[in-house]
C-alpha positions as CSV (number, residue, x, y, z in Angstrom):
1,M,-17.8,-80.0,38.2
2,I,-20.1,-77.2,37.2
3,K,-17.2,-75.0,36.0
4,F,-15.9,-77.9,33.9
5,K,-19.4,-78.3,32.3
6,L,-19.7,-74.6,31.7
7,D,-16.3,-74.4,30.0
8,Y,-17.3,-77.3,27.8
9,I,-20.5,-75.5,26.8
10,K,-18.6,-72.4,25.9
11,E,-16.3,-74.4,23.7
12,F,-19.3,-76.2,22.1
13,V,-20.9,-72.8,21.4
14,R,-17.7,-71.5,19.8
15,E,-17.4,-74.5,17.6
16,K,-21.0,-74.8,16.5
17,G,-21.8,-71.1,16.4
18,R,-19.0,-69.5,14.5
19,D,-21.5,-67.9,12.2
20,G,-23.9,-67.0,14.9
21,V,-26.7,-68.9,16.7
22,I,-30.4,-68.7,17.2
23,V,-31.5,-69.6,20.7
24,A,-35.1,-70.8,21.1
25,F,-36.1,-68.4,23.9
26,S,-39.1,-68.8,26.2
27,G,-37.8,-66.5,28.9
28,G,-37.4,-69.4,31.3
29,V,-34.3,-70.2,33.3
30,D,-32.9,-72.8,30.8
31,S,-33.2,-70.7,27.6
32,T,-32.3,-67.4,29.2
33,T,-29.1,-68.7,30.9
34,L,-28.1,-70.4,27.6
35,A,-28.7,-67.3,25.6
36,M,-26.5,-65.2,28.0
37,I,-23.7,-67.8,27.8
38,C,-23.9,-67.6,24.1
39,K,-23.9,-63.8,24.1
40,D,-20.5,-63.8,25.8
41,V,-19.0,-66.1,23.1
42,V,-20.8,-65.6,19.7
43,D,-23.4,-63.5,17.9
44,V,-26.7,-64.7,19.3
45,V,-30.3,-64.0,18.4
46,A,-33.0,-65.0,20.9
47,V,-36.2,-66.1,19.2
48,T,-39.5,-66.5,21.0
49,I,-42.1,-68.6,19.3
50,E,-45.6,-67.3,19.9
51,S,-48.2,-70.0,19.4
52,E,-51.7,-71.0,20.6
53,V,-50.2,-73.1,23.4
54,M,-48.0,-70.3,24.9
55,P,-49.8,-68.1,27.5
56,R,-49.8,-64.5,26.2
57,W,-48.4,-63.2,29.5
58,E,-45.3,-65.4,28.9
59,V,-44.7,-63.8,25.5
60,G,-44.7,-60.4,27.1
61,E,-42.4,-61.6,29.9
62,A,-39.9,-63.1,27.4
63,L,-39.9,-59.7,25.6
64,N,-39.2,-57.8,28.8
65,I,-36.4,-60.3,30.0
66,A,-34.7,-60.1,26.6
67,K,-34.8,-56.3,26.6
68,E,-33.5,-56.1,30.2
69,L,-30.5,-58.4,29.3
70,G,-29.7,-56.6,26.1
71,L,-30.4,-59.6,23.9
72,K,-31.2,-59.4,20.2
73,H,-34.7,-60.7,20.2
74,H,-37.5,-61.6,17.8
75,I,-41.0,-63.0,18.2
76,I,-42.2,-65.2,15.4
77,K,-45.7,-66.8,15.2
78,V,-46.5,-70.5,14.6
79,G,-49.9,-72.0,14.1
80,L,-49.7,-75.4,15.8
81,L,-53.4,-76.1,15.6
82,S,-53.1,-76.5,11.8
83,D,-51.0,-79.7,12.4
84,E,-53.4,-82.6,12.7
85,N,-50.9,-84.8,14.4
86,F,-50.5,-82.3,17.2
87,V,-54.2,-81.6,17.6
88,R,-54.9,-85.3,18.0
89,N,-52.9,-85.1,21.3
90,T,-51.3,-88.5,21.5
91,R,-48.5,-89.2,23.9
92,E,-46.1,-88.1,21.1
93,R,-47.7,-84.7,20.9
94,C,-44.5,-82.9,21.8
95,Y,-42.6,-84.6,19.0
96,F,-45.0,-83.1,16.4
97,C,-44.9,-79.7,18.2
98,K,-41.1,-79.6,18.1
99,K,-41.0,-80.5,14.5
100,V,-43.2,-77.6,13.5
101,M,-41.3,-75.2,15.7
102,I,-37.9,-76.3,14.4
103,K,-39.1,-75.9,10.8
104,R,-40.2,-72.3,11.6
105,L,-36.9,-71.5,13.3
106,K,-35.0,-72.8,10.4
107,E,-37.1,-70.7,8.0
108,F,-36.4,-67.6,10.2
109,G,-32.7,-68.5,10.3
110,K,-32.5,-68.5,6.5
111,E,-34.0,-65.0,6.5
112,I,-31.3,-63.6,8.9
113,G,-28.4,-65.8,7.7
114,I,-28.0,-68.0,10.7
115,R,-28.0,-71.8,10.4
116,T,-27.3,-73.1,13.9
117,I,-30.1,-73.4,16.4
118,F,-29.8,-74.0,20.1
119,E,-32.6,-75.1,22.5
120,G,-32.8,-75.5,26.2
121,T,-33.5,-79.2,26.9
122,N,-31.3,-80.2,29.9
123,A,-30.0,-83.5,31.3
124,S,-32.8,-83.7,33.9
125,D,-35.4,-83.5,31.2
126,L,-34.2,-86.7,29.7
127,K,-35.2,-88.7,32.8
128,K,-38.8,-87.9,31.9
129,H,-41.2,-88.5,29.0
130,R,-39.7,-86.2,26.4
131,P,-40.7,-87.2,22.8
132,G,-39.8,-83.7,21.7
133,Y,-36.2,-84.4,22.1
134,K,-36.4,-87.1,19.4
135,A,-37.3,-84.4,17.0
136,I,-34.2,-82.4,17.9
137,L,-32.0,-85.4,17.3
138,E,-33.5,-85.9,13.9
139,E,-32.6,-82.4,12.8
140,K,-29.3,-81.1,11.3
141,D,-27.7,-78.0,12.9
142,V,-30.1,-78.1,15.9
143,Y,-28.4,-78.7,19.3
144,S,-29.1,-78.9,23.0
145,P,-25.9,-77.6,24.7
146,W,-27.1,-78.4,28.2
147,V,-27.6,-82.1,27.3
148,E,-24.3,-82.1,25.4
149,A,-22.5,-81.1,28.7
150,G,-24.7,-83.2,31.0
151,V,-26.0,-80.1,32.9
152,T,-29.0,-80.7,35.1
153,K,-31.8,-78.3,36.0
154,E,-30.4,-77.7,39.4
155,E,-27.0,-76.9,38.0
156,I,-28.6,-74.4,35.5
157,R,-30.2,-72.6,38.4
158,I,-26.8,-72.4,40.1
159,I,-25.1,-71.1,37.0
160,A,-27.9,-68.5,36.5
161,K,-27.6,-67.3,40.1
162,D,-23.8,-67.0,39.7
163,M,-24.4,-64.9,36.6
164,G,-26.7,-62.6,38.5
165,L,-29.8,-63.5,36.5
166,K,-33.0,-62.7,38.4
167,I,-34.8,-65.6,36.8
168,Y,-32.5,-68.2,38.4
169,D,-35.4,-69.5,40.5
170,K,-38.2,-69.0,38.1
171,P,-40.7,-71.9,38.1
172,S,-40.9,-74.0,35.0
173,S,-43.9,-73.3,32.8
174,P,-44.7,-75.9,30.2
175,C,-47.2,-75.2,27.4
176,L,-50.9,-75.1,27.9
177,A,-51.4,-78.3,25.9
178,T,-49.9,-80.2,28.9
179,R,-53.1,-79.5,30.8
180,I,-55.3,-81.5,28.4
181,P,-55.3,-85.3,28.9
182,F,-53.8,-87.4,26.1
183,G,-56.5,-88.4,23.6
184,D,-58.6,-85.3,24.1
185,S,-58.2,-83.1,21.0
186,I,-56.5,-79.8,21.5
187,T,-58.7,-76.8,20.5
188,L,-58.2,-73.0,20.8
189,N,-61.3,-72.8,23.0
190,K,-59.8,-75.2,25.5
191,L,-56.4,-73.5,25.5
192,R,-57.9,-70.1,26.1
193,R,-60.2,-71.4,28.8
194,I,-57.2,-73.0,30.6
195,E,-55.2,-69.8,30.2
196,K,-57.9,-67.6,31.7
197,A,-58.6,-70.2,34.5
198,E,-54.9,-70.2,35.6
199,E,-54.8,-66.4,35.5
200,I,-57.8,-66.3,37.8
201,V,-56.1,-68.6,40.4
202,R,-52.9,-66.6,40.2
203,N,-54.6,-63.3,40.7
204,I,-56.9,-64.4,43.5
205,L,-54.4,-66.5,45.5
206,G,-51.1,-64.8,44.5
207,V,-49.5,-68.2,43.7
208,D,-46.6,-68.6,41.3
209,V,-47.3,-72.1,40.2
210,V,-50.8,-73.3,39.1
211,R,-52.0,-75.9,36.7
212,V,-55.6,-76.2,35.6
213,R,-56.0,-79.7,34.2
214,D,-59.0,-79.7,31.7
215,H,-61.1,-82.8,32.0
216,G,-64.0,-81.7,29.8
217,N,-66.6,-80.1,32.2
218,I,-64.3,-80.7,35.2
219,A,-61.4,-78.4,36.1
220,R,-58.7,-80.0,38.4
221,I,-56.6,-77.3,40.0
222,E,-53.0,-78.0,41.1
223,V,-50.9,-75.7,43.2
224,K,-47.8,-76.3,45.3
225,R,-48.5,-78.3,48.4
226,E,-47.6,-75.4,50.6
227,D,-50.2,-73.2,48.8
228,R,-53.2,-75.6,49.2
229,F,-54.3,-73.9,52.4
230,K,-55.0,-70.7,50.5
231,F,-58.2,-72.2,49.1
232,I,-59.8,-72.7,52.5
233,D,-61.4,-69.3,52.8
234,T,-63.7,-67.0,50.7
235,A,-61.3,-67.2,47.8
236,M,-62.7,-70.7,47.1
237,D,-66.2,-69.4,46.4
238,E,-64.8,-66.7,44.0
239,I,-62.7,-69.2,42.1
240,V,-65.7,-71.6,41.6
241,K,-67.8,-68.7,40.5
242,R,-65.3,-67.5,37.9
243,F,-64.5,-71.0,36.6
244,K,-68.2,-71.7,36.1
245,E,-68.4,-68.5,34.0
246,L,-65.7,-70.1,31.8
247,G,-68.0,-73.2,31.3
248,Y,-66.7,-75.7,33.8
249,T,-69.5,-77.6,35.6
250,Y,-67.3,-78.9,38.4
251,V,-64.3,-77.3,40.0
252,T,-61.9,-79.5,42.0
253,L,-58.7,-79.1,43.9
254,D,-56.1,-81.9,43.5
255,L,-55.3,-82.8,47.1
256,E,-51.9,-84.2,46.2
257,G,-50.9,-80.7,45.0
258,Y,-48.8,-79.8,41.9
259,R,-46.5,-82.4,40.4
260,E,-44.9,-82.2,37.0
261,G,-46.5,-84.3,34.4
262,S,-49.4,-85.5,36.5
263,L,-51.4,-86.3,33.3
264,L,-48.9,-89.0,32.6
265,E,-50.3,-90.9,35.6
266,Y,-53.3,-91.9,33.6
């Protein structure tokens, strides 16, 4: 079944990308695997969008991954905080974000003479709240090959592993805005504080998945359930101290552990 889907994607890429394609490239497993499939079929340019909501370490990681895999790679900047619809942080936030990013990718495409854009939404994503996908459907020459072929996240990881890609088991890393509850405005100060807070937890505990949900003066930390025990030692005191230096009054650990989209529970 996976081979059939993969063959379908290659044909889709050949058809839509005869004049080359831009792949929106975050360095995650979805976009990296897609870029490498395209690389074997058509001329591909991987483009990483650097914005206020993307952790800076991820930009560097995307650069390193693209270089290691021999991808043509560009980093372009987008100022999301200049879009009032995005800053208001409604449940449709991702729709407005995607519209801005697609517009910038198309502008870049005109500069380099490539019209077709691929992005990494997969079939599993569509089972969740994904207003950003609506923006993709509204745009001409913008496609989601994984969705077209019905490929799930688990199947992408299998394909990536079969291709020998080291990132096949890389954890998902949604943008920093997903740490801010809907209705609370998105600001640069909040985003940078969240970024620094998550870096503190990663460095002290050595965990690969961490989310710091920003509830004003309260930081709610989520890590994988199997990593929760790492807080029960002197590391806890150091994390509280460092978080209070960032301006949080209360520092909490979510006892349920990390789960994707936990802010949607409210």
